[in-house]
C-alpha positions as CSV (number, residue, x, y, z in Angstrom):
1,M,13.5,-10.2,-33.0
2,E,12.5,-8.7,-29.8
3,W,14.5,-9.1,-26.6
4,Y,12.0,-11.7,-25.2
5,E,11.6,-13.6,-28.5
6,E,15.3,-14.1,-28.4
7,V,14.9,-15.5,-24.8
8,K,12.3,-17.9,-26.0
9,A,14.4,-18.9,-29.2
10,K,17.4,-19.6,-27.3
11,R,15.8,-21.7,-24.4
12,E,14.1,-23.8,-27.1
13,S,17.5,-24.3,-28.8
14,Y,19.0,-25.3,-25.4
15,G,16.3,-28.0,-25.2
16,I,15.2,-26.8,-21.9
17,S,11.5,-26.4,-20.6
18,Q,9.9,-23.3,-19.3
19,N,9.5,-25.0,-16.0
20,R,13.3,-25.8,-15.9
21,L,14.4,-22.2,-16.7
22,A,11.8,-20.9,-14.4
23,T,13.0,-23.0,-11.5
24,A,16.7,-21.6,-12.1
25,L,15.6,-18.1,-12.2
26,G,13.5,-18.3,-9.1
27,V,10.2,-17.4,-10.9
28,S,7.0,-19.1,-11.8
29,R,6.4,-21.0,-15.0
30,E,3.5,-18.6,-15.7
31,Y,5.7,-15.4,-15.2
32,L,8.1,-16.9,-17.7
33,N,5.5,-17.7,-20.2
34,R,4.4,-14.1,-20.0
35,L,7.5,-12.7,-20.4
36,E,8.5,-15.0,-23.5
37,N,5.1,-13.9,-25.1
38,G,5.9,-10.1,-24.8
39,K,2.9,-9.9,-22.2
40,Y,5.2,-8.7,-19.3
41,Q,8.1,-6.2,-20.3
42,V,11.4,-6.3,-18.4
43,Q,12.6,-2.8,-18.2
44,S,15.7,-3.2,-16.0
45,I,19.0,-4.0,-17.8
46,E,20.5,-5.7,-14.7
47,K,17.5,-8.1,-14.9
48,K,17.7,-8.7,-18.4
49,N,21.3,-9.6,-18.1
50,Y,20.4,-11.8,-15.0
51,I,17.9,-13.9,-17.2
52,I,20.5,-14.4,-20.1
53,E,23.4,-15.2,-17.4
54,V,21.1,-18.0,-16.1
55,L,19.9,-19.0,-19.4
56,E,23.4,-19.6,-20.8
57,R,24.2,-22.0,-18.0
58,F,22.2,-24.4,-20.0
59,D,24.1,-24.1,-23.1
60,P,24.8,-27.6,-24.3
61,N,27.7,-26.4,-26.1
62,A,29.6,-25.1,-23.1
63,P,32.5,-27.7,-22.9
64,L,33.1,-27.7,-19.3
65,N,31.0,-26.7,-16.0
66,L,31.7,-27.0,-12.1
67,M,29.4,-28.1,-9.4
68,F,29.3,-29.2,-5.8
69,D,28.5,-33.0,-5.7
70,Y,28.9,-34.2,-2.3
71,L,28.6,-32.4,1.0
72,R,29.0,-33.7,4.4
73,I,28.8,-31.4,7.6
74,R,28.8,-32.2,11.3
75,F,27.2,-29.7,13.8
76,P,27.9,-29.6,17.6
77,T,24.3,-30.0,18.6
78,T,21.6,-32.9,19.2
79,N,19.0,-30.5,17.9
80,A,18.1,-31.8,14.4
81,R,15.1,-29.5,14.1
82,A,17.2,-26.5,14.8
83,I,19.4,-27.6,11.7
84,I,16.6,-28.2,9.6
85,E,14.5,-25.0,10.3
86,N,17.5,-22.6,10.7
87,L,20.0,-23.6,8.4
88,L,18.2,-25.7,5.7
89,Q,15.4,-23.4,6.2
90,M,13.1,-26.1,5.4
91,R,9.8,-27.1,7.3
92,F,10.4,-29.7,10.0
93,D,6.9,-31.4,9.4
94,Q,7.7,-32.0,5.9
95,M,10.7,-34.2,6.8
96,L,10.3,-38.0,6.7
97,H,11.7,-39.5,10.1
98,E,13.3,-43.0,10.1
99,D,14.7,-44.7,13.2
100,Y,17.9,-45.8,11.6
101,A,20.9,-43.9,9.9
102,Y,24.5,-44.5,8.8
103,Y,27.8,-43.8,10.2
104,K,26.8,-45.1,13.6
105,Y,24.0,-42.3,13.8
106,A,20.8,-43.3,15.6
107,E,18.1,-41.8,13.4
108,H,17.5,-39.6,10.4
109,Y,15.3,-37.1,9.0
110,A,15.0,-36.8,5.0
111,Y,13.4,-34.9,2.3
112,G,14.3,-37.0,-0.8
113,D,18.0,-37.4,-0.9
114,I,18.4,-34.4,1.8
115,M,19.6,-36.3,4.7
116,V,20.0,-34.9,8.4
117,M,21.3,-37.7,10.9
118,V,21.1,-37.4,14.6
119,S,22.7,-39.1,17.5
120,P,22.1,-38.6,21.3
121,D,25.8,-38.4,21.6
122,E,26.7,-34.8,21.6
123,E,30.1,-35.6,20.3
124,K,28.7,-36.9,17.1
125,G,26.0,-34.4,17.0
126,V,24.1,-33.6,14.0
127,L,25.2,-34.8,10.3
128,L,24.1,-33.3,7.2
129,E,24.7,-35.4,4.2
130,L,23.9,-34.3,0.6
131,K,25.1,-36.9,-2.1
132,G,25.0,-36.0,-5.9
133,K,21.1,-36.1,-6.0
134,G,20.9,-34.5,-2.8
135,C,22.9,-31.5,-4.0
136,R,20.7,-31.2,-6.9
137,Q,17.7,-31.3,-4.8
138,F,18.9,-28.9,-2.3
139,E,19.7,-26.5,-5.2
140,N,15.9,-26.6,-5.9
141,V,15.3,-25.6,-2.3
142,L,18.0,-23.0,-2.6
143,V,16.6,-21.4,-5.8
144,A,13.0,-21.1,-4.0
145,Q,14.7,-19.5,-1.1
146,C,16.5,-17.1,-3.6
147,R,19.6,-18.2,-1.5
148,S,23.1,-19.4,-2.8
149,W,25.4,-22.1,-2.0
150,Y,28.1,-19.5,-0.7
151,E,25.2,-18.0,1.8
152,F,24.2,-21.4,2.9
153,L,27.8,-22.6,3.4
154,T,28.5,-19.3,5.2
155,D,25.7,-20.1,7.7
156,C,26.9,-23.3,8.3
157,L,30.3,-22.2,9.3
158,C,28.8,-19.6,11.8
159,A,26.6,-22.5,13.4
160,E,30.1,-24.1,14.1
161,G,29.7,-26.8,11.5
162,I,32.6,-28.8,10.8
163,I,33.1,-30.2,7.1
164,K,33.7,-33.8,6.9
165,R,33.6,-34.1,3.0
166,L,33.5,-31.7,0.1
167,D,33.2,-33.0,-3.4
168,L,33.8,-30.7,-6.4
169,A,33.0,-31.9,-9.9
170,V,34.2,-30.7,-13.4
171,N,31.6,-31.9,-15.9
172,D,33.3,-32.6,-19.5
173,M,30.5,-32.0,-21.9
174,K,32.3,-32.6,-25.1
175,G,34.9,-35.6,-24.6
176,I,37.7,-33.3,-24.0
177,L,39.1,-35.6,-21.4
178,D,40.0,-39.0,-22.8
179,I,40.0,-41.4,-20.0
180,G,41.8,-44.2,-21.6
181,E,44.6,-41.8,-22.5
182,L,45.2,-40.5,-19.1
183,I,45.3,-44.1,-17.9
184,K,47.9,-44.9,-20.4
185,K,49.9,-41.7,-19.3
186,S,49.5,-42.8,-15.8
187,E,50.9,-46.1,-16.6
188,T,53.7,-44.7,-18.9
189,E,54.8,-42.1,-16.3
190,E,53.6,-39.1,-18.3
191,C,51.9,-38.1,-15.3
192,I,53.5,-35.7,-12.9
193,S,51.7,-35.9,-9.5
194,L,52.3,-35.6,-5.8
195,F,50.1,-38.7,-5.4
196,R,52.1,-41.9,-4.8
197,T,49.4,-44.2,-6.1
198,F,46.9,-44.6,-8.8
199,N,44.3,-47.3,-9.8
200,S,42.6,-47.7,-13.0
201,Y,39.3,-49.8,-13.8
202,S,37.8,-50.7,-17.3
203,S,34.2,-50.4,-18.1
204,G,31.9,-52.5,-16.1
205,E,34.3,-53.6,-13.7
206,F,33.5,-54.0,-10.0
207,T,35.5,-51.5,-7.8
208,R,35.6,-51.1,-4.1
209,E,35.9,-47.6,-2.8
210,T,35.9,-47.1,0.9
211,D,32.6,-48.8,2.0
212,E,30.7,-48.7,-1.2
213,D,30.8,-51.2,-4.0
214,K,30.3,-49.5,-7.1
215,L,29.5,-50.9,-10.7
216,G,29.5,-49.4,-14.2
217,M,31.4,-46.0,-13.8
218,G,33.0,-46.9,-17.4
219,R,36.9,-46.6,-17.5
220,T,37.9,-44.9,-14.2
221,L,41.0,-43.5,-13.0
222,Y,41.7,-42.8,-9.3
223,L,44.7,-40.7,-8.5
224,G,45.7,-40.9,-4.7
225,S,44.8,-43.3,-2.1
226,F,41.1,-43.8,-0.9
227,K,42.3,-43.6,2.8
228,S,43.9,-40.1,2.3
229,E,42.0,-36.8,2.8
230,I,42.3,-35.9,-0.9
231,Y,42.1,-38.0,-4.0
232,F,40.7,-37.7,-7.8
233,C,38.2,-39.7,-9.5
234,I,38.1,-39.3,-13.4
235,Y,35.5,-41.4,-15.1
236,E,33.2,-42.0,-18.1
237,K,29.9,-40.4,-16.9
238,D,28.2,-41.3,-20.1
239,Y,28.7,-45.0,-19.6
240,E,27.6,-44.7,-15.7
241,Q,24.3,-43.1,-17.1
242,Y,23.7,-45.9,-19.4
243,I,24.2,-48.6,-16.7
244,K,22.2,-46.9,-14.2
245,N,19.4,-45.2,-16.2
246,G,19.7,-46.9,-19.6
247,V,20.6,-43.4,-21.4
248,P,22.3,-44.2,-24.7
249,I,25.7,-43.1,-24.4
250,E,25.7,-40.9,-27.5
251,E,22.7,-39.0,-25.8
252,A,24.3,-38.4,-22.3
253,P,24.9,-34.7,-21.8
254,I,27.9,-35.3,-19.5
255,K,30.6,-37.3,-21.0
256,N,33.2,-37.5,-18.5
257,R,33.5,-36.2,-15.1
258,F,36.8,-35.1,-13.0
259,E,35.9,-35.3,-9.2
260,I,38.1,-33.7,-6.5
261,R,37.1,-35.5,-3.2
262,L,38.3,-33.9,0.1
263,M,37.9,-34.9,3.7
264,N,38.2,-33.2,7.0
265,D,41.1,-30.6,6.9
266,R,41.5,-30.7,3.2
267,A,37.7,-30.1,2.7
268,E,37.7,-27.3,5.4
269,N,40.5,-25.6,3.7
270,A,39.0,-25.9,0.2
271,L,35.4,-24.5,1.6
272,K,37.4,-21.4,3.2
273,D,39.0,-20.6,-0.1
274,L,35.7,-20.9,-1.9
275,L,33.8,-18.8,0.7
276,T,36.9,-16.1,0.7
277,Y,37.4,-15.6,-3.1
278,Q,33.9,-17.0,-4.3
279,N,35.9,-18.0,-7.3
280,E,35.2,-21.7,-8.1
281,E,37.5,-22.0,-11.0
282,K,40.5,-20.7,-8.9
283,T,39.8,-23.1,-6.1
284,V,39.2,-26.2,-8.2
285,F,42.0,-25.7,-10.7
286,E,44.6,-24.6,-8.0
287,I,44.0,-27.9,-6.2
288,I,44.0,-30.0,-9.7
289,N,47.3,-28.1,-10.7
290,R,49.0,-28.7,-7.4
291,Y,48.7,-32.5,-7.6
292,V,48.7,-33.6,-11.2
293,T,49.7,-32.6,-14.7
294,F,49.7,-34.9,-17.8
295,V,52.4,-34.4,-20.1
296,D,53.7,-35.7,-23.6
297,R,56.7,-37.9,-23.4
298,N,59.9,-36.3,-25.1
299,P,62.6,-39.0,-25.8
300,K,65.2,-36.1,-26.4
301,Q,64.5,-34.7,-22.9
302,P,65.5,-36.9,-20.0
303,K,63.9,-34.4,-17.6
304,K,60.1,-35.2,-17.3
305,S,59.6,-31.9,-15.7
306,R,60.6,-30.2,-18.8
307,W,58.3,-32.3,-21.1
308,N,55.4,-30.1,-22.7
309,I,51.9,-30.3,-21.0
310,N,49.6,-32.4,-22.9
311,P,47.5,-30.1,-25.4
312,L,44.2,-31.4,-24.3
313,W,45.0,-31.2,-20.6
314,E,46.4,-27.8,-21.2
315,Y,43.0,-26.7,-22.6
316,F,41.0,-28.4,-19.6
317,I,43.1,-26.6,-16.9
318,G,42.4,-23.3,-18.7
319,K,44.4,-22.2,-21.8
320,D,42.3,-20.5,-24.4
321,R,38.9,-21.5,-23.0
322,A,36.3,-19.6,-21.4
323,K,36.2,-19.0,-17.6
324,L,34.1,-21.4,-15.7
325,K,31.5,-20.8,-13.0
326,L,29.7,-22.7,-10.7
327,T,26.6,-24.5,-12.3
328,T,23.5,-25.4,-10.5
329,Q,21.0,-28.0,-11.9
330,P,18.1,-27.8,-9.4
331,E,16.1,-30.9,-9.5
332,P,12.7,-31.5,-7.6
333,Y,12.4,-34.4,-5.4
334,T,10.8,-37.2,-7.2
335,Y,10.3,-40.8,-6.4
336,D,11.7,-42.1,-9.7
337,R,13.6,-44.9,-8.0
338,T,10.6,-46.3,-6.7
339,I,8.9,-45.9,-10.3
340,N,11.8,-47.5,-11.9
341,W,11.7,-50.4,-9.4
342,L,7.9,-50.6,-10.2
343,G,8.7,-50.7,-14.0
344,T,11.2,-53.5,-13.9
345,Q,10.3,-55.7,-10.8
346,V,6.7,-55.2,-10.4
347,A,5.2,-54.3,-13.7
348,P,5.6,-57.4,-15.6
349,T,3.9,-59.6,-12.8
350,L,1.1,-56.8,-12.6
351,K,0.5,-57.0,-16.2
352,L,0.3,-60.5,-16.2
353,S,-2.0,-60.9,-13.5
354,M,-4.4,-58.1,-15.1
355,K,-4.3,-60.1,-18.3
356,I,-5.4,-63.3,-16.3
357,D,-8.2,-60.9,-14.8
358,E,-9.4,-60.0,-18.2
359,K,-9.4,-63.6,-19.4
360,N,-11.0,-65.1,-16.6
361,G,-13.5,-62.2,-15.8
362,T,-12.0,-61.8,-12.1
363,N,-11.0,-58.7,-10.5
364,T,-8.1,-59.8,-8.4
365,V,-5.7,-57.0,-9.2
366,N,-8.2,-54.2,-8.3
367,R,-9.2,-55.6,-5.2
368,I,-5.5,-56.0,-4.0
369,I,-4.9,-52.6,-4.6
370,E,-8.2,-51.3,-3.1
371,N,-7.4,-53.4,0.0
372,A,-3.8,-52.0,0.3
373,K,-3.0,-50.2,3.5
374,L,-0.7,-47.1,3.3
375,S,1.5,-46.8,6.1
376,E,2.3,-43.3,7.9
377,K,5.6,-43.3,5.7
378,H,3.6,-43.8,2.6
379,M,1.5,-40.9,3.7
380,R,4.5,-38.8,4.4
381,I,6.1,-39.5,1.2
382,F,2.5,-38.6,-0.4
383,K,2.7,-35.3,1.3
384,Q,6.3,-34.6,0.3
385,Q,5.3,-35.4,-3.4
386,T,2.2,-33.2,-3.5
387,T,3.4,-30.1,-1.7
388,P,4.7,-27.1,-3.6
389,I,8.4,-26.3,-2.9
390,E,7.1,-23.0,-1.7
391,E,5.5,-24.6,1.1
392,V,8.5,-26.7,2.1
393,I,10.7,-23.8,2.8
394,I,10.8,-21.3,5.5
395,P,10.7,-17.6,3.9
396,R,13.7,-15.7,4.8
């Protein structure tokens, strides 16, 4: 089998499309298609190794991976355009503007879930917020720019950005972490921790975390106080995907997730460590190991500090497993939430109306659609959805 045939076979075995791999590589689908069919020969060993390295990130058998899952940075300026064009390196005219925002900001600019909030108050300045989906969408932007997270975050610090929140996530793809068992160990004092508090919730139970009500994170263990600058959230990600998106639990690619949630000084220190060493595993597991260890009770040993580390926890934190690297999962901005809303809230009524039209020989539904007026906001969303990512970014 030729090298390019192996690439194609491995990609197909991992269940990913040419589009998705091409996006991760920063090339066009047509280029990858020619490569996989032997019409384009890759001569450079370095380039071959890079393609394989990126492809291996999609290996469904990799038990753990790391990713950025939340980022919030404040900049000492009221010039949102400068942040969008100079730091995000995105075209300002591609952003959707709204006369409202959050955290007492006055307005915001958005491209999907990439959110830039602005205030006339210089003390508040401009706030960049990337939640989970926003991080994935911004990774799509970074891929198109041939830029890494490290380069972007370095640019942010050079622009005097003040990091307000940073979430680092470890995804458990194989169910290594037994959330129920970790909850039980927390309750039976088989958890050695610097945190003074923990909270646990059952599947489907409402929880209140800061100012957000969340439903359906499966069994969840919080270590530390929500009011502190650091706490951990460990939960059943497969259950969350079942509740939110209807993904069958057995088909969810991520079984559990361990999130490190850092605010203010703790977030700043973690970011500096990441940028200094560029070793994500080092940063993440130094934080985890400093704050928590799960052990197995030994009735013969009165000192908890001498109890053996739980074997699965020991594997999770690094024993006899491969080194972890930062994983990126670039996703294009889509309006899936709108489509889902149409499917659940509007489609049944629309289908009923169409059946009535068909039975009565009327044309009510088509007339309503034809007479509908698209607002400026609708046209902006249309532009965002139909403009290739290459035309959204500002070339470096």
